[in-house]
C-alpha positions in Angstrom: 11.2 -22.9 -41.0 9.3 -19.6 -41.4 6.2 -21.1 -39.8 8.2 -22.5 -36.8 9.8 -19.1 -36.3 6.3 -17.4 -36.3 5.0 -19.9 -33.8 8.1 -19.3 -31.6 7.7 -15.5 -31.7 4.0 -15.9 -30.9 4.7 -18.1 -27.9 7.4 -15.8 -26.6 5.1 -12.8 -26.9 2.4 -14.6 -24.9 4.9 -15.6 -22.2 6.2 -12.1 -21.8 2.6 -10.8 -21.5 1.9 -13.3 -18.7 5.1 -12.5 -16.9 4.5 -8.7 -17.2 1.1 -9.1 -15.4 1.3 -7.5 -12.0 1.0 -9.8 -9.0 -2.0 -9.1 -6.9 -2.9 -10.5 -3.5 -5.9 -10.4 -1.1 -5.3 -8.6 2.2 -7.3 -8.3 5.4 -7.6 -5.1 7.3 -6.9 -6.1 10.9 -9.1 -3.4 12.4 -12.4 -4.6 10.9 -11.6 -7.9 9.2 -12.6 -6.6 5.8 -10.7 -7.7 2.6 -9.3 -5.9 -0.4 -6.6 -6.3 -3.0 -3.1 -5.0 -3.2 -0.1 -5.5 -5.4 3.3 -7.0 -4.4 4.7 -3.6 -3.4 1.8 -3.1 -1.0 -0.1 -0.5 -3.0 -3.9 -0.9 -2.5 -5.7 -1.7 -5.8 -9.1 -2.3 -4.3 -9.8 -0.9 -0.8 -10.7 -3.3 2.1 -14.5 -2.8 2.1 -15.7 -6.4 1.6 -16.4 -9.2 4.0 -14.6 -12.6 3.4 -17.3 -15.3 3.2 -14.9 -17.8 1.7 -11.4 -18.8 2.7 -9.2 -16.5 0.7 -5.5 -17.3 0.7 -3.6 -14.0 1.1 -0.3 -15.7 0.2 -1.3 -16.9 -3.2 -1.3 -14.5 -6.2 -4.7 -13.7 -7.8 -4.6 -15.2 -11.3 -8.0 -14.2 -12.7 -8.4 -11.2 -15.0 -11.6 -10.2 -13.2 -11.7 -10.0 -9.4 -15.1 -10.4 -7.8 -15.5 -9.4 -4.2 -18.8 -10.3 -2.5 -20.8 -8.3 0.0 -24.2 -9.9 0.5 -25.6 -7.0 2.5 -25.6 -4.7 -0.5 -29.1 -3.6 -1.6 -31.0 -5.9 0.8 -34.7 -6.2 -0.2 -34.1 -5.5 -3.9 -35.2 -8.6 -5.9 -32.4 -8.0 -8.4 -29.8 -7.1 -6.0 -26.1 -7.0 -6.5 -24.1 -9.1 -4.2 -20.7 -7.4 -4.7 -18.5 -5.8 -7.2 -16.3 -7.0 -10.1 -13.0 -5.2 -10.7 -10.3 -5.3 -13.3 -6.7 -6.0 -12.3 -6.1 -2.3 -12.4 -8.7 -1.7 -9.7 -11.4 -0.3 -12.1 -15.0 -1.1 -11.2 -16.4 -3.2 -14.1 -19.9 -4.2 -13.0 -22.1 -5.4 -10.1 -22.8 -9.1 -10.4 -26.5 -9.9 -9.7 -27.7 -12.6 -7.4 -29.9 -15.0 -9.4 -32.0 -18.0 -8.3 -34.3 -19.9 -10.6 -36.3 -21.5 -7.8 -36.6 -25.0 -6.2 -35.1 -28.0 -7.9 -37.8 -30.5 -7.2 
């Protein structure tokens, strides 16, 4: 009985943590078609400074813990160039993902 209670408490704690996570959505700035991230209340978490190269659904909530926004024009000409930025759900810049290609596949 004790074990079942511990499992129940653990599962309930996990569910509360998931529900407490703030809902985030992509948004497009109509003036220049750049994308960013904002919360349900409309507060901007990541400013709209990235171009949308994929089809991003601005009605579906973002579920990932790390939000990667791509901008392929960054650092053009640098062999180890970043192709965007990775943010936490709080809008903190975490790192710059690097573009990597290991050559032809013949």
